[in-house]
N, CA, C and O of each residue as an XYZ file, in Angstrom:
416
protein
N     -10.351     15.719     -3.584
C      -9.101     16.472     -3.627
C      -8.117     15.939     -4.679
O      -7.475     16.724     -5.376
N      -7.996     14.606     -4.796
C      -7.047     14.039     -5.750
C      -7.430     14.394     -7.184
O      -6.584     14.811     -7.974
N      -8.702     14.226     -7.511
C      -9.147     14.512     -8.879
C      -8.989     15.993     -9.191
O      -8.536     16.351    -10.278
N      -9.355     16.855     -8.253
C      -9.198     18.296     -8.470
C      -7.734     18.660     -8.683
O      -7.414     19.470     -9.554
N      -6.849     18.068     -7.895
C      -5.414     18.343     -8.046
C      -4.906     17.835     -9.388
O      -4.091     18.492    -10.036
N      -5.384     16.669     -9.805
C      -4.970     16.104    -11.091
C      -5.424     16.988    -12.244
O      -4.656     17.244    -13.172
N      -6.656     17.450    -12.191
C      -7.182     18.336    -13.236
C      -6.398     19.644    -13.261
O      -6.067     20.149    -14.334
N      -6.099     20.193    -12.085
C      -5.329     21.443    -12.015
C      -3.929     21.250    -12.593
O      -3.424     22.122    -13.301
N      -3.308     20.122    -12.297
C      -1.974     19.859    -12.833
C      -2.013     19.707    -14.347
O      -1.102     20.160    -15.039
N      -3.046     19.081    -14.859
C      -3.156     18.895    -16.305
C      -3.273     20.232    -17.021
O      -2.866     20.352    -18.177
N      -3.818     21.230    -16.354
C      -3.969     22.556    -16.958
C      -2.679     23.373    -16.895
O      -2.572     24.414    -17.543
N      -1.707     22.907    -16.123
C      -0.434     23.616    -15.958
C       0.512     23.207    -17.089
O       1.135     22.148    -17.026
N       0.617     24.042    -18.117
C       1.405     23.716    -19.309
C       2.867     23.458    -18.978
O       3.456     22.508    -19.494
N       3.454     24.275    -18.141
C       4.872     24.096    -17.794
C       5.096     22.757    -17.085
O       6.051     22.043    -17.392
N       4.229     22.422    -16.149
C       4.334     21.146    -15.449
C       4.156     19.988    -16.420
O       4.919     19.023    -16.384
N       3.157     20.078    -17.286
C       2.901     19.017    -18.260
C       4.095     18.828    -19.182
O       4.474     17.693    -19.469
N       4.703     19.925    -19.655
C       5.882     19.832    -20.523
C       7.051     19.178    -19.796
O       7.773     18.368    -20.377
N       7.236     19.527    -18.531
C       8.306     18.925    -17.733
C       8.066     17.434    -17.552
O       8.987     16.632    -17.708
N       6.841     17.060    -17.226
C       6.513     15.645    -17.053
C       6.705     14.872    -18.353
O       7.186     13.739    -18.329
N       6.341     15.460    -19.475
C       6.519     14.796    -20.764
C       7.999     14.620    -21.085
O       8.390     13.593    -21.640
N       8.823     15.601    -20.745
C      10.265     15.497    -20.982
C      10.876     14.389    -20.124
O      11.717     13.623    -20.594
N      10.451     14.311    -18.875
C      10.936     13.238    -17.994
C      10.491     11.885    -18.537
O      11.278     10.939    -18.582
N       9.247     11.799    -18.944
C       8.734     10.557    -19.508
C       9.493     10.129    -20.743
O       9.816      8.951    -20.894
N       9.783     11.066    -21.630
C      10.512     10.744    -22.861
C      11.926     10.261    -22.557
O      12.457      9.394    -23.250
N      12.527     10.826    -21.520
C      13.910     10.451    -21.194
C      13.994      9.109    -20.486
O      14.839      8.284    -20.835
N      13.144      8.872    -19.508
C      13.272      7.685    -18.674
C      12.271      6.574    -18.976
O      12.430      5.449    -18.504
N      11.251      6.884    -19.754
C      10.220      5.900    -20.074
C       9.893      5.978    -21.569
O       8.726      6.036    -21.958
N      10.929      5.979    -22.389
C      10.779      6.237    -23.825
C       9.753      5.335    -24.501
O       8.949      5.808    -25.304
N       9.769      4.057    -24.189
C       8.819      3.143    -24.834
C       7.628      2.828    -23.930
O       6.886      1.875    -24.167
N       7.460      3.647    -22.889
C       6.358      3.439    -21.959
C       6.738      2.591    -20.755
O       5.946      2.442    -19.825
N       7.957      2.029    -20.766
C       8.433      1.267    -19.615
C       9.674      1.933    -19.044
O      10.370      2.679    -19.733
N       9.938      1.654    -17.788
C      11.121      2.219    -17.138
C      12.363      1.681    -17.839
O      12.564      0.469    -17.907
N      13.187      2.570    -18.356
C      14.359      2.159    -19.135
C      15.631      2.095    -18.305
O      16.678      1.712    -18.825
N      15.570      2.454    -17.054
C      16.743      2.372    -16.183
C      16.435      1.389    -15.060
O      15.273      1.136    -14.743
N      17.486      0.841    -14.464
C      17.256     -0.080    -13.360
C      18.021      0.390    -12.135
O      19.061      1.040    -12.243
N      17.495      0.053    -10.982
C      18.103      0.515     -9.733
C      18.490     -0.658     -8.831
O      18.632     -0.496     -7.619
N      18.659     -1.835     -9.429
C      19.005     -3.019     -8.633
C      20.252     -2.807     -7.795
O      20.273     -3.165     -6.617
N      21.298     -2.227     -8.389
C      22.545     -2.052     -7.636
C      22.336     -1.104     -6.456
O      22.913     -1.313     -5.389
N      21.530     -0.079     -6.633
C      21.247      0.850     -5.533
C      20.454      0.165     -4.427
O      20.722      0.374     -3.243
N      19.486     -0.646     -4.810
C      18.691     -1.374     -3.816
C      19.565     -2.389     -3.089
O      19.491     -2.512     -1.867
N      20.392     -3.114     -3.835
C      21.262     -4.126     -3.238
C      22.238     -3.516     -2.238
O      22.642     -4.185     -1.287
N      22.620     -2.267     -2.436
C      23.592     -1.612     -1.559
C      22.984     -1.089     -0.257
O      23.721     -0.715      0.655
N      21.683     -1.057     -0.158
C      21.039     -0.531      1.050
C      21.300     -1.442      2.249
O      21.206     -2.664      2.142
N      21.624     -0.841      3.378
C      21.883     -1.607      4.597
C      20.596     -1.910      5.359
O      20.559     -2.844      6.160
N      19.562     -1.145      5.126
C      18.295     -1.305      5.840
C      17.448     -2.403      5.203
O      17.678     -2.777      4.053
N      16.476     -2.916      5.941
C      15.558     -3.895      5.353
C      14.770     -3.256      4.205
O      14.362     -2.098      4.288
N      14.568     -4.016      3.153
C      13.862     -3.505      1.974
C      12.823     -4.531      1.538
O      13.100     -5.730      1.488
N      11.642     -4.054      1.229
C      10.609     -4.887      0.613
C      10.123     -4.168     -0.631
O       9.836     -2.971     -0.607
N      10.038     -4.911     -1.703
C       9.553     -4.362     -2.972
C       8.246     -5.043     -3.330
O       8.075     -6.243     -3.119
N       7.339     -4.269     -3.867
C       6.036     -4.782     -4.268
C       5.883     -4.543     -5.762
O       5.993     -3.413     -6.237
N       5.630     -5.613     -6.492
C       5.473     -5.533     -7.941
C       4.158     -6.155     -8.365
O       3.675     -7.105     -7.750
N       3.588     -5.608     -9.421
C       2.499     -6.262    -10.120
C       3.116     -7.058    -11.261
O       3.892     -6.512    -12.045
N       2.786     -8.325    -11.365
C       3.377     -9.181    -12.399
C       3.075     -8.676    -13.805
O       3.820     -8.961    -14.742
N       1.988     -7.930    -13.953
C       1.588     -7.426    -15.267
C       1.922     -5.949    -15.450
O       1.399     -5.307    -16.361
N       2.784     -5.404    -14.597
C       3.161     -3.987    -14.673
C       3.850     -3.716    -16.007
O       4.861     -4.341    -16.326
N       3.304     -2.789    -16.781
C       3.897     -2.437    -18.072
C       4.768     -1.193    -17.978
O       5.371     -0.788    -18.971
N       4.845     -0.579    -16.794
C       5.683      0.604    -16.603
C       7.029      0.207    -15.998
O       8.082      0.567    -16.524
N       6.990     -0.531    -14.900
C       8.210     -1.046    -14.273
C       8.127     -2.568    -14.349
O       7.483     -3.197    -13.509
N       8.770     -3.158    -15.346
C       8.668     -4.605    -15.551
C       9.119     -5.391    -14.323
O      10.086     -5.025    -13.655
N       8.406     -6.473    -14.040
C       8.723     -7.310    -12.890
C      10.130     -7.889    -13.002
O      10.703     -8.303    -11.994
N      10.687     -7.924    -14.188
C      12.067     -8.400    -14.364
C      13.048     -7.570    -13.547
O      14.138     -8.044    -13.226
N      12.678     -6.341    -13.208
C      13.540     -5.499    -12.371
C      13.692     -6.085    -10.968
O      14.619     -5.716    -10.247
N      12.811     -6.976    -10.576
C      12.897     -7.607     -9.254
C      13.846     -8.796     -9.258
O      14.281     -9.244     -8.198
N      14.163     -9.300    -10.416
C      15.018    -10.481    -10.509
C      16.480    -10.109    -10.299
O      16.925     -9.036    -10.707
N      17.215    -11.002     -9.663
C      18.640    -10.785     -9.465
C      18.989     -9.952     -8.249
O      20.148     -9.575     -8.075
N      18.021     -9.660     -7.410
C      18.302     -8.914     -6.181
C      18.763     -9.888     -5.097
O      18.399    -11.064     -5.123
N      19.563     -9.401     -4.144
C      20.027    -10.301     -3.084
C      18.870    -10.806     -2.225
O      17.810    -10.184     -2.164
N      19.089    -11.935     -1.569
C      18.061    -12.562     -0.748
C      17.584    -11.719      0.414
O      16.516    -11.980      0.968
N      18.361    -10.704      0.797
C      17.950     -9.848      1.921
C      16.787     -8.927      1.546
O      16.158     -8.329      2.420
N      16.505     -8.814      0.256
C      15.423     -7.949     -0.220
C      14.139     -8.772     -0.308
O      14.076     -9.772     -1.023
N      13.117     -8.335      0.430
C      11.827     -9.004      0.354
C      11.096     -8.564     -0.908
O      10.924     -7.369     -1.149
N      10.674     -9.522     -1.700
C      10.005     -9.203     -2.965
C       8.606     -9.819     -2.951
O       8.443    -11.015     -2.709
N       7.619     -8.998     -3.209
C       6.229     -9.437     -3.264
C       5.729     -9.163     -4.680
O       5.691     -8.015     -5.121
N       5.350    -10.219     -5.384
C       4.862    -10.086     -6.759
C       3.414    -10.573     -6.794
O       3.118    -11.709     -6.425
N       2.527     -9.700     -7.239
C       1.112    -10.035     -7.302
C       0.722    -10.413     -8.728
O       0.805     -9.593     -9.642
N       0.297    -11.657     -8.908
C      -0.141    -12.146    -10.214
C      -1.384    -11.380    -10.652
O      -2.245    -11.048     -9.837
N      -1.462    -11.109    -11.940
C      -2.630    -10.433    -12.484
C      -2.747     -8.970    -12.104
O      -3.784     -8.348    -12.334
N      -1.707     -8.423    -11.533
C      -1.726     -7.048    -11.040
C      -0.824     -6.188    -11.917
O       0.228     -6.640    -12.370
N      -1.239     -4.953    -12.151
C      -0.465     -4.033    -12.980
C       0.406     -3.101    -12.159
O       1.023     -3.516    -11.178
N       0.452     -1.842    -12.563
C       1.358     -0.847    -11.990
C       0.884     -0.283    -10.646
O       1.639      0.431     -9.986
N      -0.323     -0.582    -10.237
C      -0.874      0.026     -9.020
C      -1.288     -1.030     -7.993
O      -2.465     -1.110     -7.643
N      -0.353     -1.837     -7.505
C      -0.748     -2.862     -6.534
C      -1.368     -2.277     -5.272
O      -2.177     -2.936     -4.618
N      -0.999     -1.048     -4.922
C      -1.576     -0.424     -3.730
C      -3.074     -0.186     -3.901
O      -3.785      0.013     -2.916
N      -3.554     -0.205     -5.131
C      -4.988     -0.078     -5.402
C      -5.572     -1.442     -5.766
O      -6.621     -1.833     -5.254
N      -4.885     -2.161     -6.655
C      -5.395     -3.434     -7.153
C      -5.387     -4.536     -6.091
O      -6.245     -5.418     -6.103
N      -4.436     -4.484     -5.190
C      -4.302     -5.491     -4.129
C      -4.157     -4.795     -2.780
O      -3.275     -5.126     -1.987
N      -5.029     -3.831     -2.536
C      -4.836     -2.945     -1.384
C      -4.807     -3.661     -0.044
O      -4.046     -3.262      0.838
N      -5.603     -4.695      0.139
C      -5.610     -5.399      1.425
C      -4.266     -6.076      1.674
O      -3.715     -5.985      2.771
N      -3.745     -6.745      0.669
C      -2.456     -7.430      0.814
C      -1.318     -6.431      0.984
O      -0.415     -6.655      1.790
N      -1.351     -5.342      0.239
C      -0.306     -4.317      0.364
C      -0.370     -3.678      1.747
O       0.669     -3.423      2.356
N      -1.555     -3.420      2.241
C      -1.697     -2.864      3.584
C      -1.105     -3.813      4.622
O      -0.458     -3.366      5.569
N      -1.316     -5.100      4.455
C      -0.749     -6.082      5.384
C       0.782     -6.032      5.348
O       1.428     -6.101      6.394
N       1.354     -5.916      4.167
C       2.815     -5.806      4.042
C       3.308     -4.555      4.757
O       4.306     -4.602      5.475
N       2.619     -3.446      4.566
C       3.015     -2.197      5.227
C       2.901     -2.309      6.746
O       3.753     -1.797      7.472
N       1.860     -2.970      7.224
C       1.714     -3.177      8.666
C       2.868     -4.013      9.206
O       3.398     -3.727     10.279
N       3.258     -5.051      8.459
C       4.388     -5.888      8.875
C       5.677     -5.076      8.922
O       6.478     -5.232      9.843
N       5.875     -4.216      7.940
C       7.073     -3.360      7.918
C       7.081     -2.419      9.120
O       8.114     -2.236      9.764
N       5.935     -1.829      9.417
C       5.845     -0.909     10.553
C       6.106     -1.642     11.864
O       6.808     -1.126     12.734
N       5.548     -2.837     12.011
C       5.758     -3.619     13.234
C       7.226     -3.999     13.385
O       7.772     -3.951     14.487
N       7.863     -4.375     12.285
C       9.287     -4.732     12.329
C      10.133     -3.524     12.707
O      11.098     -3.654     13.459
N       9.781     -2.362     12.196
C      10.528     -1.141     12.516
C      10.367     -0.782     13.989
O      11.326     -0.363     14.636
N       9.161     -0.944     14.518
C       8.923     -0.649     15.935
C       9.687     -1.601     16.840
O      10.090     -1.224     17.941
N       9.890     -2.834     16.386
C      10.581     -3.842     17.189
C      12.094     -3.633     17.218
O      12.788     -4.239     18.034
N      12.599     -2.791     16.344
C      14.055     -2.580     16.276
C      14.554     -1.718     17.409
O      15.752     -1.446     17.497
């Protein structure tokens, strides 16, 4: 299903043009050019961020300077897809988040 949906989306010229425009605006050099640290820092709820240390789309530097209340998980040798590259560890983090939410 995922591959079929991806192929179908690639054939959609209007969607592709929109995605390219978004990419040019927010990822001009191939990396995320905006930061959301202040928005994350302002959240009242528990937050955990997962980064790949080798991510070339959202640089791990975006994780630096966040308040201590934000849980940050950085996987060495991992790129932009830690949910695939480190799926067992990411699943464990998600299970911990779910358990913490249930305990509230």
